[in-house]
SEPAVO-961867 format. One record per residue (C-alpha): residue number from 1; residue in three letters; y, x, z. Coordinates in pm, whole numbers. Layout:
N
(pt NUM 'ALA' (Y X Z));
...
END
This chain:
552
(pt 1 'MET' (7793 7665 8246));
(pt 2 'LEU' (7439 7640 8110));
(pt 3 'ALA' (7387 8014 8131));
(pt 4 'ALA' (7510 8014 8490));
(pt 5 'PHE' (7272 7733 8580));
(pt 6 'LEU' (6973 7908 8424));
(pt 7 'CYS' (7062 8224 8618));
(pt 8 'THR' (7073 8016 8934));
(pt 9 'LEU' (6732 7868 8852));
(pt 10 'ALA' (6591 8217 8798));
(pt 11 'LEU' (6728 8326 9135));
(pt 12 'LEU' (6582 8017 9303));
(pt 13 'ALA' (6249 8083 9136));
(pt 14 'SER' (6234 8443 9260));
(pt 15 'GLN' (6337 8337 9609));
(pt 16 'SER' (6080 8058 9610));
(pt 17 'GLN' (5801 8297 9515));
(pt 18 'SER' (5904 8553 9776));
(pt 19 'THR' (5942 8302 10059));
(pt 20 'PRO' (5664 8334 10320));
(pt 21 'VAL' (5414 8050 10320));
(pt 22 'GLN' (5522 7797 10580));
(pt 23 'LYS' (5269 7666 10827));
(pt 24 'VAL' (5453 7351 10928));
(pt 25 'LEU' (5201 7126 10752));
(pt 26 'GLU' (4892 7276 10910));
(pt 27 'ILE' (4746 7126 11226));
(pt 28 'PRO' (4955 7281 11505));
(pt 29 'THR' (4789 7489 11768));
(pt 30 'PRO' (4818 7373 12132));
(pt 31 'GLU' (5095 7632 12173));
(pt 32 'ALA' (5304 7481 11891));
(pt 33 'LYS' (5625 7302 11982));
(pt 34 'PRO' (5558 6925 11997));
(pt 35 'ARG' (5726 6714 11732));
(pt 36 'PRO' (5816 6363 11853));
(pt 37 'LEU' (5733 6070 11627));
(pt 38 'HIS' (6008 5844 11495));
(pt 39 'GLY' (5787 5587 11321));
(pt 40 'ARG' (5962 5630 10985));
(pt 41 'PHE' (5908 5816 10659));
(pt 42 'LEU' (6086 5862 10326));
(pt 43 'HIS' (5950 5761 9986));
(pt 44 'ILE' (6141 5929 9702));
(pt 45 'THR' (6043 5945 9337));
(pt 46 'ASP' (6148 6028 8979));
(pt 47 'LEU' (6445 6258 9033));
(pt 48 'HIS' (6444 6382 8670));
(pt 49 'PRO' (6710 6655 8703));
(pt 50 'ASP' (6861 6761 8372));
(pt 51 'PRO' (7026 7107 8351));
(pt 52 'PHE' (7182 7017 8013));
(pt 53 'TYR' (7358 6699 8128));
(pt 54 'VAL' (7731 6715 8042));
(pt 55 'PRO' (7974 6451 8176));
(pt 56 'GLY' (8169 6272 7907));
(pt 57 'THR' (7911 6321 7633));
(pt 58 'SER' (7733 6047 7443));
(pt 59 'THR' (7467 5841 7616));
(pt 60 'ALA' (7306 5804 7271));
(pt 61 'ARG' (7258 6183 7267));
(pt 62 'ALA' (7079 6200 7605));
(pt 63 'CYS' (7416 6283 7769));
(pt 64 'HIS' (7396 6631 7617));
(pt 65 'ARG' (7666 6645 7343));
(pt 66 'LYS' (7932 6467 7138));
(pt 67 'ILE' (8213 6267 7296));
(pt 68 'PRO' (8205 5902 7183));
(pt 69 'LYS' (8522 5702 7122));
(pt 70 'LYS' (8429 5424 7363));
(pt 71 'LYS' (8444 5516 7730));
(pt 72 'LYS' (8150 5289 7813));
(pt 73 'ASN' (7926 5513 7599));
(pt 74 'ARG' (8017 5833 7784));
(pt 75 'ALA' (7810 6010 8047));
(pt 76 'GLY' (7936 5970 8403));
(pt 77 'TYR' (8024 6256 8635));
(pt 78 'TYR' (7740 6185 8883));
(pt 79 'GLY' (7511 6012 8637));
(pt 80 'THR' (7508 5720 8397));
(pt 81 'PRO' (7360 5392 8524));
(pt 82 'TYR' (7154 5169 8294));
(pt 83 'ALA' (7140 5439 8025));
(pt 84 'GLU' (6865 5655 7875));
(pt 85 'CYS' (6991 5972 8039));
(pt 86 'ASP' (6845 6185 8316));
(pt 87 'SER' (7010 6300 8639));
(pt 88 'PRO' (7287 6558 8647));
(pt 89 'LEU' (7208 6831 8897));
(pt 90 'ARG' (7499 6721 9113));
(pt 91 'LEU' (7327 6383 9163));
(pt 92 'THR' (6992 6528 9273));
(pt 93 'ASN' (7171 6775 9502));
(pt 94 'TYR' (7394 6502 9642));
(pt 95 'THR' (7091 6279 9712));
(pt 96 'LEU' (6898 6548 9899));
(pt 97 'ASP' (7208 6662 10088));
(pt 98 'PHE' (7270 6300 10190));
(pt 99 'LEU' (6910 6269 10312));
(pt 100 'GLU' (6940 6591 10510));
(pt 101 'LYS' (7256 6477 10683));
(pt 102 'ASN' (7158 6115 10749));
(pt 103 'TRP' (6778 6096 10761));
(pt 104 'ALA' (6608 6432 10820));
(pt 105 'GLY' (6634 6382 11195));
(pt 106 'GLU' (6499 6026 11179));
(pt 107 'ILE' (6173 6056 10982));
(pt 108 'ASP' (5823 6198 11033));
(pt 109 'PHE' (5723 6290 10676));
(pt 110 'VAL' (5822 6262 10309));
(pt 111 'VAL' (5618 6101 10030));
(pt 112 'TRP' (5751 6248 9703));
(pt 113 'THR' (5579 6096 9400));
(pt 114 'GLY' (5672 6319 9109));
(pt 115 'ASP' (5877 6367 8792));
(pt 116 'ASN' (6111 6654 8878));
(pt 117 'ALA' (6191 6759 8522));
(pt 118 'ARG' (6383 6584 8245));
(pt 119 'HIS' (6228 6358 7985));
(pt 120 'ASP' (6148 6489 7640));
(pt 121 'ASP' (6411 6267 7475));
(pt 122 'ASP' (6620 6520 7281));
(pt 123 'ASN' (6467 6658 6962));
(pt 124 'LYS' (6747 6912 6932));
(pt 125 'LEU' (6677 7043 7280));
(pt 126 'PRO' (6300 7036 7336));
(pt 127 'ARG' (6157 7106 7678));
(pt 128 'THR' (5965 7425 7751));
(pt 129 'PRO' (5702 7501 8018));
(pt 130 'LYS' (5940 7755 8175));
(pt 131 'GLU' (6218 7498 8209));
(pt 132 'ILE' (5980 7246 8363));
(pt 133 'TYR' (5845 7497 8615));
(pt 134 'ASP' (6193 7626 8699));
(pt 135 'LEU' (6319 7274 8769));
(pt 136 'ASN' (6018 7192 8984));
(pt 137 'ARG' (6053 7522 9167));
(pt 138 'ALA' (6422 7458 9235));
(pt 139 'VAL' (6361 7102 9363));
(pt 140 'ALA' (6069 7223 9578));
(pt 141 'LYS' (6292 7491 9729));
(pt 142 'LYS' (6550 7224 9814));
(pt 143 'MET' (6279 7000 9966));
(pt 144 'ASN' (6165 7296 10172));
(pt 145 'SER' (6516 7356 10300));
(pt 146 'VAL' (6595 6992 10374));
(pt 147 'PHE' (6264 6883 10526));
(pt 148 'ALA' (5971 7126 10555));
(pt 149 'SER' (6175 7398 10725));
(pt 150 'LYS' (6248 7144 11000));
(pt 151 'GLY' (5878 7072 11056));
(pt 152 'ILE' (5873 6756 10842));
(pt 153 'PRO' (5565 6742 10616));
(pt 154 'VAL' (5642 6692 10246));
(pt 155 'ILE' (5368 6552 10022));
(pt 156 'PRO' (5449 6590 9650));
(pt 157 'SER' (5251 6445 9359));
(pt 158 'LEU' (5233 6557 8999));
(pt 159 'GLY' (5432 6343 8754));
(pt 160 'ASN' (5362 6288 8385));
(pt 161 'ASN' (5690 6465 8299));
(pt 162 'ASP' (5618 6763 8527));
(pt 163 'ILE' (5385 6910 8264));
(pt 164 'TRP' (5407 7029 7904));
(pt 165 'PRO' (5343 6848 7684));
(pt 166 'HIS' (5420 6541 7893));
(pt 167 'ASN' (5122 6318 7983));
(pt 168 'ILE' (4861 6574 7872));
(pt 169 'LEU' (4664 6757 8141));
(pt 170 'THR' (4329 6919 8069));
(pt 171 'PRO' (4054 6955 8332));
(pt 172 'GLY' (4138 7221 8589));
(pt 173 'PRO' (4159 7489 8698));
(pt 174 'ASN' (4424 7557 8435));
(pt 175 'GLY' (4768 7711 8402));
(pt 176 'ILE' (4943 7397 8526));
(pt 177 'THR' (4735 7349 8842));
(pt 178 'ASN' (4762 7721 8917));
(pt 179 'GLU' (5141 7718 8871));
(pt 180 'PHE' (5193 7415 9094));
(pt 181 'SER' (4966 7561 9361));
(pt 182 'LEU' (5229 7837 9383));
(pt 183 'ILE' (5533 7608 9354));
(pt 184 'TRP' (5399 7378 9629));
(pt 185 'GLN' (5222 7642 9837));
(pt 186 'SER' (5423 7556 10150));
(pt 187 'PHE' (5335 7185 10119));
(pt 188 'ILE' (4959 7208 10055));
(pt 189 'PRO' (4740 7276 10360));
(pt 190 'PHE' (4543 7599 10322));
(pt 191 'GLN' (4204 7427 10323));
(pt 192 'TYR' (4297 7225 10011));
(pt 193 'HIS' (4423 7507 9789));
(pt 194 'GLN' (4100 7546 9593));
(pt 195 'VAL' (4068 7169 9548));
(pt 196 'PHE' (4427 7156 9429));
(pt 197 'GLN' (4372 7432 9173));
(pt 198 'ARG' (4079 7234 9035));
(pt 199 'GLY' (4255 6899 9009));
(pt 200 'ALA' (4606 6892 9169));
(pt 201 'TYR' (4507 6655 9452));
(pt 202 'TYR' (4490 6713 9828));
(pt 203 'ALA' (4549 6556 10169));
(pt 204 'VAL' (4790 6621 10456));
(pt 205 'GLU' (4740 6505 10815));
(pt 206 'VAL' (5096 6402 10890));
(pt 207 'VAL' (4989 6301 11242));
(pt 208 'PRO' (4685 6521 11310));
(pt 209 'ASN' (4368 6329 11390));
(pt 210 'ALA' (4551 5998 11340));
(pt 211 'LEU' (4739 5951 11011));
(pt 212 'ALA' (4697 6122 10672));
(pt 213 'VAL' (4857 6106 10327));
(pt 214 'ILE' (4640 6168 10021));
(pt 215 'SER' (4828 6284 9712));
(pt 216 'LEU' (4637 6187 9398));
(pt 217 'ASN' (4673 6339 9053));
(pt 218 'THR' (4707 6015 8857));
(pt 219 'LEU' (4725 6199 8523));
(pt 220 'TYR' (4345 6214 8520));
(pt 221 'PHE' (4345 5831 8535));
(pt 222 'TYR' (4644 5773 8304));
(pt 223 'ASP' (4547 5631 7966));
(pt 224 'SER' (4820 5831 7790));
(pt 225 'ASN' (4635 6152 7877));
(pt 226 'LYS' (4405 6197 7577));
(pt 227 'ALA' (4267 6527 7708));
(pt 228 'VAL' (4024 6357 7951));
(pt 229 'GLY' (3734 6115 7923));
(pt 230 'GLY' (3873 5822 8119));
(pt 231 'CYS' (3618 5816 8404));
(pt 232 'SER' (3332 5712 8177));
(pt 233 'PHE' (3015 5650 8377));
(pt 234 'ASN' (2818 5874 8141));
(pt 235 'GLU' (3057 6166 8203));
(pt 236 'PRO' (3013 6255 8572));
(pt 237 'ASP' (3210 6579 8521));
(pt 238 'ASP' (3513 6401 8374));
(pt 239 'PRO' (3808 6512 8594));
(pt 240 'GLY' (3893 6149 8680));
(pt 241 'ASN' (3539 6091 8808));
(pt 242 'LEU' (3543 6416 9004));
(pt 243 'GLU' (3873 6320 9165));
(pt 244 'LEU' (3751 5973 9261));
(pt 245 'ASP' (3427 6123 9396));
(pt 246 'TRP' (3642 6353 9609));
(pt 247 'LEU' (3863 6063 9719));
(pt 248 'GLU' (3564 5858 9832));
(pt 249 'VAL' (3436 6151 10042));
(pt 250 'GLN' (3780 6202 10197));
(pt 251 'LEU' (3813 5833 10285));
(pt 252 'LYS' (3469 5832 10446));
(pt 253 'ILE' (3560 6138 10653));
(pt 254 'PHE' (3891 5987 10765));
(pt 255 'ARG' (3719 5658 10847));
(pt 256 'ASP' (3455 5836 11054));
(pt 257 'ARG' (3735 6014 11240));
(pt 258 'GLY' (3909 5684 11314));
(pt 259 'MET' (4214 5775 11106));
(pt 260 'GLN' (4447 5578 10878));
(pt 261 'VAL' (4551 5691 10529));
(pt 262 'TRP' (4833 5637 10279));
(pt 263 'LEU' (4729 5676 9914));
(pt 264 'THR' (5010 5814 9697));
(pt 265 'GLY' (5062 5935 9343));
(pt 266 'HIS' (5288 5905 9042));
(pt 267 'VAL' (5145 5647 8799));
(pt 268 'PRO' (5055 5319 8976));
(pt 269 'PRO' (4698 5189 8944));
(pt 270 'SER' (4679 4902 8698));
(pt 271 'SER' (4483 4837 8382));
(pt 272 'SER' (4806 4870 8186));
(pt 273 'ASN' (4837 5229 8309));
(pt 274 'TYR' (4484 5354 8381));
(pt 275 'PHE' (4177 5395 8168));
(pt 276 'PRO' (3963 5083 8236));
(pt 277 'GLU' (3684 5273 8412));
(pt 278 'CYS' (3929 5473 8627));
(pt 279 'TYR' (4102 5151 8728));
(pt 280 'VAL' (3772 4988 8828));
(pt 281 'ARG' (3679 5283 9047));
(pt 282 'TYR' (4022 5292 9212));
(pt 283 'ALA' (4018 4917 9280));
(pt 284 'ASP' (3669 4945 9425));
(pt 285 'LEU' (3773 5220 9668));
(pt 286 'ALA' (4098 5044 9760));
(pt 287 'LEU' (3902 4736 9869));
(pt 288 'LYS' (3604 4915 10026));
(pt 289 'PHE' (3841 5117 10242));
(pt 290 'GLN' (4095 4846 10319));
(pt 291 'ASP' (4022 4916 10687));
(pt 292 'THR' (4123 5282 10641));
(pt 293 'VAL' (4394 5274 10371));
(pt 294 'VAL' (4712 5143 10528));
(pt 295 'GLY' (4906 5136 10200));
(pt 296 'HIS' (4950 5256 9839));
(pt 297 'LEU' (5277 5419 9723));
(pt 298 'TYR' (5363 5506 9360));
(pt 299 'GLY' (5657 5567 9125));
(pt 300 'HIS' (5687 5619 8746));
(pt 301 'MET' (5789 5265 8651));
(pt 302 'ASN' (6160 5287 8748));
(pt 303 'ALA' (6135 4928 8868));
(pt 304 'ASP' (6116 4804 9227));
(pt 305 'HIS' (5809 4581 9257));
(pt 306 'PHE' (5466 4527 9409));
(pt 307 'PHE' (5138 4391 9283));
(pt 308 'TYR' (4779 4384 9400));
(pt 309 'VAL' (4431 4490 9304));
(pt 310 'GLU' (4168 4232 9381));
(pt 311 'ALA' (3794 4183 9394));
(pt 312 'ALA' (3816 3968 9081));
(pt 313 'ASP' (3917 4281 8887));
(pt 314 'LEU' (3561 4405 8940));
(pt 315 'GLU' (3405 4104 8770));
(pt 316 'LEU' (3262 4174 8425));
(pt 317 'ASP' (3475 3925 8232));
(pt 318 'LYS' (3802 3965 8427));
(pt 319 'ASP' (4105 4165 8313));
(pt 320 'SER' (4367 4280 8560));
(pt 321 'PRO' (4686 4065 8564));
(pt 322 'VAL' (4914 4354 8474));
(pt 323 'ASN' (4700 4412 8165));
(pt 324 'ALA' (4930 4158 8001));
(pt 325 'LEU' (5184 4439 7961));
(pt 326 'LYS' (4968 4587 7688));
(pt 327 'LYS' (5027 4270 7493));
(pt 328 'GLY' (5402 4315 7514));
(pt 329 'ARG' (5459 4092 7815));
(pt 330 'ASP' (5757 4144 8042));
(pt 331 'LEU' (5656 4298 8377));
(pt 332 'TYR' (5853 4045 8583));
(pt 333 'LYS' (5706 3744 8399));
(pt 334 'SER' (5359 3892 8412));
(pt 335 'LEU' (5374 3939 8788));
(pt 336 'LEU' (5506 3587 8851));
(pt 337 'GLN' (5233 3441 8634));
(pt 338 'GLU' (4969 3615 8840));
(pt 339 'PHE' (5135 3523 9170));
(pt 340 'ALA' (5132 3158 9061));
(pt 341 'LEU' (4751 3167 9029));
(pt 342 'LEU' (4692 3272 9390));
(pt 343 'PRO' (4483 3038 9608));
(pt 344 'LYS' (4647 2846 9891));
(pt 345 'SER' (4689 3031 10217));
(pt 346 'LYS' (4386 2876 10389));
(pt 347 'LYS' (4157 2949 10093));
(pt 348 'ILE' (4250 3311 10029));
(pt 349 'ASP' (4013 3587 10140));
(pt 350 'LEU' (4235 3880 10235));
(pt 351 'ASP' (3938 4117 10231));
(pt 352 'GLU' (3959 4098 9852));
(pt 353 'TYR' (4314 4231 9804));
(pt 354 'ALA' (4501 4559 9834));
(pt 355 'ILE' (4877 4590 9782));
(pt 356 'ILE' (5037 4847 9550));
(pt 357 'ASN' (5402 4933 9621));
(pt 358 'VAL' (5606 5086 9339));
(pt 359 'GLY' (5930 5253 9443));
(pt 360 'PRO' (6241 5270 9224));
(pt 361 'SER' (6381 5602 9104));
(pt 362 'VAL' (6654 5848 9191));
(pt 363 'VAL' (6732 5894 8821));
(pt 364 'PRO' (6999 5629 8748));
(pt 365 'ASN' (6781 5416 8529));
(pt 366 'PRO' (6899 5177 8651));
(pt 367 'LEU' (7060 5324 8972));
(pt 368 'PRO' (6977 5603 9222));
(pt 369 'THR' (6750 5466 9495));
(pt 370 'PHE' (6522 5570 9782));
(pt 371 'ARG' (6322 5395 10056));
(pt 372 'ILE' (6276 5448 10426));
(pt 373 'PHE' (5952 5296 10560));
(pt 374 'THR' (5906 5207 10925));
(pt 375 'TYR' (5558 5201 11077));
(pt 376 'ASN' (5417 5098 11413));
(pt 377 'ILE' (5393 5365 11682));
(pt 378 'THR' (5373 5119 11971));
(pt 379 'GLY' (5146 5264 12235));
(pt 380 'VAL' (5246 5617 12156));
(pt 381 'ASP' (5604 5604 12282));
(pt 382 'ASP' (5569 5957 12413));
(pt 383 'ALA' (5333 6069 12138));
(pt 384 'VAL' (5373 6413 11990));
(pt 385 'VAL' (5203 6584 11702));
(pt 386 'ASP' (4994 6811 11920));
(pt 387 'GLY' (4659 6793 11744));
(pt 388 'SER' (4492 6562 11995));
(pt 389 'PRO' (4333 6227 11901));
(pt 390 'VAL' (4570 5932 11934));
(pt 391 'GLN' (4349 5629 11879));
(pt 392 'GLN' (4007 5554 11738));
(pt 393 'MET' (3973 5254 11508));
(pt 394 'ASP' (3709 4987 11547));
(pt 395 'THR' (3405 5007 11322));
(pt 396 'PRO' (3440 4742 11047));
(pt 397 'LYS' (3171 4482 10994));
(pt 398 'GLU' (2980 4490 10665));
(pt 399 'ARG' (2998 4183 10443));
(pt 400 'LEU' (2725 4050 10221));
(pt 401 'PRO' (2777 4120 9847));
(pt 402 'LYS' (2927 3835 9645));
(pt 403 'GLY' (2715 3708 9357));
(pt 404 'SER' (2498 3905 9119));
(pt 405 'LYS' (2571 4077 8786));
(pt 406 'ALA' (2209 4166 8714));
(pt 407 'SER' (2163 3958 8400));
(pt 408 'GLN' (2498 4051 8240));
(pt 409 'CYS' (2446 4417 8324));
(pt 410 'GLU' (2138 4421 8104));
(pt 411 'GLU' (2368 4370 7802));
(pt 412 'GLU' (2448 4689 7615));
(pt 413 'ARG' (2828 4650 7641));
(pt 414 'TYR' (2810 4638 8022));
(pt 415 'ARG' (2505 4850 8101));
(pt 416 'ASP' (2673 5187 8151));
(pt 417 'THR' (3000 5072 8305));
(pt 418 'TRP' (3123 5126 8658));
(pt 419 'LYS' (3143 4751 8717));
(pt 420 'CYS' (2765 4741 8687));
(pt 421 'LYS' (2696 5063 8877));
(pt 422 'LEU' (2916 5004 9182));
(pt 423 'GLU' (2789 4805 9477));
(pt 424 'PHE' (3095 4612 9586));
(pt 425 'ASN' (3041 4536 9952));
(pt 426 'PRO' (3377 4575 10127));
(pt 427 'PRO' (3386 4579 10506));
(pt 428 'SER' (3563 4294 10678));
(pt 429 'ASP' (3810 4402 10945));
(pt 430 'PRO' (4099 4159 11004));
(pt 431 'ASN' (4207 4382 11293));
(pt 432 'ALA' (4262 4691 11078));
(pt 433 'PRO' (4622 4824 11065));
(pt 434 'SER' (4653 4711 10702));
(pt 435 'ARG' (4577 4355 10814));
(pt 436 'SER' (4737 4307 11157));
(pt 437 'SER' (5030 4472 11330));
(pt 438 'LYS' (4910 4755 11550));
(pt 439 'LEU' (4933 5131 11566));
(pt 440 'TRP' (5011 5282 11219));
(pt 441 'THR' (5076 4943 11052));
(pt 442 'PRO' (5369 4958 10804));
(pt 443 'LEU' (5634 4723 10942));
(pt 444 'GLY' (5900 4721 10673));
(pt 445 'TYR' (6133 4931 10464));
(pt 446 'ALA' (6504 4972 10399));
(pt 447 'GLN' (6610 5045 10043));
(pt 448 'TYR' (6928 5241 9970));
(pt 449 'PHE' (7114 5275 9640));
(pt 450 'ILE' (7447 5378 9486));
(pt 451 'PRO' (7597 5052 9355));
(pt 452 'LYS' (7904 5191 9171));
(pt 453 'LEU' (7783 5522 9036));
(pt 454 'GLU' (8005 5494 8729));
(pt 455 'ASP' (8317 5512 8950));
(pt 456 'ALA' (8222 5845 9109));
(pt 457 'ASP' (8402 6159 8994));
(pt 458 'LYS' (8533 6490 9131));
(pt 459 'ALA' (8771 6314 9367));
(pt 460 'ASN' (8550 6015 9456));
(pt 461 'HIS' (8200 6101 9567));
(pt 462 'PRO' (7925 5837 9535));
(pt 463 'ARG' (7800 5651 9842));
(pt 464 'PHE' (7448 5541 9921));
(pt 465 'LYS' (7447 5192 10072));
(pt 466 'LEU' (7180 4958 10203));
(pt 467 'GLU' (7059 4742 9915));
(pt 468 'TYR' (6817 4529 10117));
(pt 469 'THR' (6548 4546 10381));
(pt 470 'THR' (6218 4361 10414));
(pt 471 'PHE' (6282 4299 10786));
(pt 472 'PRO' (6425 3976 10927));
(pt 473 'ALA' (6772 4033 11072));
(pt 474 'ALA' (6648 3957 11425));
(pt 475 'MET' (6411 4255 11419));
(pt 476 'LEU' (6686 4513 11362));
(pt 477 'ARG' (6858 4469 11699));
(pt 478 'PRO' (6739 4393 12053));
(pt 479 'ALA' (6713 4026 12147));
(pt 480 'LYS' (6968 3880 12383));
(pt 481 'GLY' (6899 4012 12730));
(pt 482 'GLN' (6661 4282 12603));
(pt 483 'ASN' (6719 4633 12734));
(pt 484 'GLU' (6873 4833 12449));
(pt 485 'THR' (6747 5164 12587));
(pt 486 'GLU' (6387 5037 12563));
(pt 487 'PHE' (6427 4891 12213));
(pt 488 'ARG' (6287 5091 11924));
(pt 489 'TYR' (6526 5042 11631));
(pt 490 'PRO' (6333 5005 11303));
(pt 491 'ILE' (6638 5144 11122));
(pt 492 'PRO' (6889 5358 11314));
(pt 493 'LEU' (7210 5162 11369));
(pt 494 'LYS' (7418 5446 11224));
(pt 495 'ASN' (7242 5394 10889));
(pt 496 'LEU' (7311 5020 10871));
(pt 497 'PRO' (7622 4845 10735));
(pt 498 'LYS' (7897 4780 10988));
(pt 499 'SER' (7838 4405 10967));
(pt 500 'ILE' (7476 4441 11083));
(pt 501 'ARG' (7575 4683 11358));
(pt 502 'LYS' (7810 4412 11486));
(pt 503 'GLY' (7528 4159 11486));
(pt 504 'GLU' (7641 3964 11179));
(pt 505 'VAL' (7376 3831 10943));
(pt 506 'LYS' (7442 3863 10570));
(pt 507 'ASN' (7158 3706 10375));
(pt 508 'LYS' (7192 3951 10086));
(pt 509 'TYR' (7034 4220 10305));
(pt 510 'PHE' (6741 4003 10421));
(pt 511 'PRO' (6580 3837 10116));
(pt 512 'TYR' (6215 3849 10225));
(pt 513 'GLU' (6217 3834 10609));
(pt 514 'MET' (5869 3979 10636));
(pt 515 'LYS' (5730 4028 10986));
(pt 516 'ASP' (5539 4337 10865));
(pt 517 'LEU' (5390 4491 10551));
(pt 518 'THR' (5028 4392 10605));
(pt 519 'VAL' (4815 4258 10321));
(pt 520 'GLY' (4864 3904 10449));
(pt 521 'SER' (5243 3934 10460));
(pt 522 'TRP' (5257 4066 10103));
(pt 523 'MET' (5028 3789 9981));
(pt 524 'ASP' (5250 3529 10152));
(pt 525 'LEU' (5550 3672 9965));
(pt 526 'ALA' (5357 3673 9637));
(pt 527 'ARG' (5259 3311 9689));
(pt 528 'LYS' (5623 3211 9755));
(pt 529 'LEU' (5737 3394 9442));
(pt 530 'GLY' (5472 3216 9239));
(pt 531 'ASP' (5554 2866 9371));
(pt 532 'MET' (5735 2712 9076));
(pt 533 'SER' (5784 2378 9252));
(pt 534 'SER' (6007 2504 9535));
(pt 535 'SER' (6385 2539 9509));
(pt 536 'ASN' (6373 2805 9778));
(pt 537 'SER' (6132 3004 9562));
(pt 538 'THR' (6373 2984 9269));
(pt 539 'HIS' (6634 3169 9474));
(pt 540 'LEU' (6370 3416 9595));
(pt 541 'ARG' (6256 3491 9241));
(pt 542 'LYS' (6617 3554 9140));
(pt 543 'LYS' (6653 3809 9421));
(pt 544 'PHE' (6317 3968 9334));
(pt 545 'ARG' (6423 4018 8973));
(pt 546 'GLN' (6763 4147 9082));
(pt 547 'PHE' (6604 4413 9303));
(pt 548 'MET' (6339 4489 9042));
(pt 549 'TYR' (6589 4579 8770));
(pt 550 'LEU' (6904 4621 8983));
(pt 551 'GLU' (7083 4348 8793));
(pt 552 'LEU' (7400 4346 9002));
END
């Protein structure tokens, strides 16, 4: 079986390399066939396919060998939930086939945030660069077939397990960036190929002249990568600094063009994940360009959650809240502790926050999951991706800098740090799409999962079901008396449970009831989660933890 799979991978690899470069992600010419907008996109992450996965083997042996006496310790046919095993190929294929059948015709683009090879968890079966590249090539070929070949832009990011050895990436150009420029050649716009070979980051205009997705190489910020300098101010040529310099230029260009941007990557930006100086620079850009960046999407953590970067993270004596993880704190408790410290609604300055969304994984650790985001396309009901401008954004107003660090920055420990070198002066624009519901604002998401993966076998295929949605129930169907033909369904009715299609409201699907996914709406949810005095918040925290770790 293994030999047959490796032969298949080799065939896929040769086919992938011989396939003509697709042009679906380049700005279409006026003669190109228009592609109507649906106002939805897919976020998928951490597939971790494992060609050596064998059903029935021991979960203590990475699901690779030995048959344990107890059934509960055996690898499942489609995967093993809540275990330290990767995905069998039948699970990753099933997931992408399901998406092709049920969602490819309903979305505008795909954000794919990395880790398409197995973990290095089996000393008797170590990973090799060839295996990693072959797996990535095979998954990319499948993504091409399911999405890109249909004109749907796919924006992949490099994961920490997509390289050998894992976590370690030297400054580019190098063998890894060159290899992935070939593997992802049909996804990366031509004008970014040289940039990608240097650092494995790039941008795609998913709605030309209106909406872009920037794929960041977070390995140059990741503090487990000991091959880089960690964005030190005194090392301007450090690859993390070069990438953030590039990002700032891109954001300025997109702002000047009146466009909105999603920032995406594999490892989420926090001081528990990033080198301190890289984190400071990312937080600074996230806040300075809050008027341009409509959202931040990441993976890696295998836990459904959100957090925020804030202006206070740029103060000299302030650590980020998630830094508590380095001290052995539980992620859930750490987040709630920080949420509890938020100011009251009337006192909070939303200019000083940016929201980071972390999506759960396809690998069943704990269960296979993906998200469908819905965003506002009101005003472009007949819009097509034809290369013409859709809407220009208002110019944000500059704010006066807060406080002064001059005296502290004279101290040796602070003198050559980014906190002292950056001029934090974020623009104030409450009308930006990240702050108020208008064109391109993210409105909500629906999260799907396989709740009983352990029951699936040859005769009983798994089933993706709606886990929850951030929308209120009333937003999913037209109001009484409203014309159904004029109503834009946030989630297609065919992809909702039968009870919701019938108009029934089951609270398990609607835990948050958020009107949209603006900064203000996320901060309201964070404040509710952190309110230890409310009985309603107790129930909300229980649901948040349940979704975070899929504690069914």
